[in-house]
N, C-alpha and C positions, 0 to 999 in steps of 0.2 A: 620842967624836964615832966616831971609827976600830971602836971594836968594835961599833957600830949599824952602820956603812953592811956593814960585812961581809957578815952575815947576809943583808939586801936584796940585797948584788950578787950573793952567790951562788944565791939562790933565782931572781933575774930571770935569770940565766947561768941555772939548771936550765929554768925552763917552758920558754927559747928554744930548748933543745936538744930538750927535749920536740916544741914545735912545727915544727921541721925534722924532727923523726925522724915525725912524723905527717901533714905534708906530703909526705916523701916517700912515704908509705905510699899515701896515696892518688893519689898523680902513678902509682904502679909499679902500680895498682890499676888506671886507665884503661888503662896500657900493654900490661898481661896482656889487657884484653878486645877493645882496639881493635885488638891485634897477631895476636889468632886464636888465644892462647897456649891459652884453654878448649876450642878446638874439638879439642883431643889431649889434653891433661892435664887436662881439666874443669874445669867452673864452680866447684869449688870445690879446684883446683889436685891432686885425689885422684888422677888416676891411671886408668889401665884396665891392663887386662891387658897392651898391648902398650907404651903410652908410662907415662912413671915418677911416680908422686906428687912434686911437688915444695912442697906446703902443710909447712912447718915445719923446712923441710930445714936443713943448716947455711950461715952464711953464706960462709967460704971456699971452699966445694964449690959453690957455683949460681955467685960472681962466675966461678970458673973453668973451668966449665962454659959459662957463656955466652960467655966473653971468647975461647975456643978457640973457641969455634963461630962466633963471627964471624970468626976469623983464618983458618976452613977446617980446624980441628983437633977430628977426631972420633975414636975410640978403637974404633965400629965402623961399620960399612956403615952399620946402623939410624938410627945417630946424623946422620947426613950432613944430613936432613929437615932440622937446625935451620939447617945454613949460609943458607940464604935468609930466614930470619926473622930470625936475628943480624947478619946482614951491617951491617942499614941502624940497627942500636942504637948509639947512642951511651954515653960513659963515662957519661953521668950517667941514660941510659934503663936502664942495667944496674941502676945504684945503683939507681934508684927498685925495678927490677923485682925486684929481690935482696931489699928493704927489706920489701916487699907480701909474698914468697913466708916469706921467713923469721919474720915475726909473724902469719902469716895467721888472720884470723880469717873462720866460714863469715860469709856475706851470709844476714841471713832476712828480706830484703827482698822477696826475691822479683824483682827486677829483672834479674838474669839468668838466673833460670829459663824451661827450652824450654816454650813453648807446645803444649799434644799439639792444637792442631789447626795445628801448622807448618806443614802442606802442604795445607789446605783440607780437611783428611778431616773430615765431620760422623759423629762417633759416634755 
């Protein structure tokens, strides 16, 4: 009986951990877009010439950077713009945003695409 229960227990634990990871990813995605991160870092976290790429970076690097920004620590003057954005993030928010960025997958739904007529221009 114990031999049968162990694999089942391990499978349930694995499914639970996967669900938590996916939940953290989705919460992080929501936070990324709601907090305006995409305005500078891009809808696909691809960065630009001025702002760094964030997609698929290392967990420890992103966590340290966001915690530093939250605490008013930057290594360059350019990074100080992040203080305003990071100050209100909770530890849970940082964990979720980092989960989203570390495991970033491009969203092909078009939900976050910029519309051509954003300014009401008729082409």
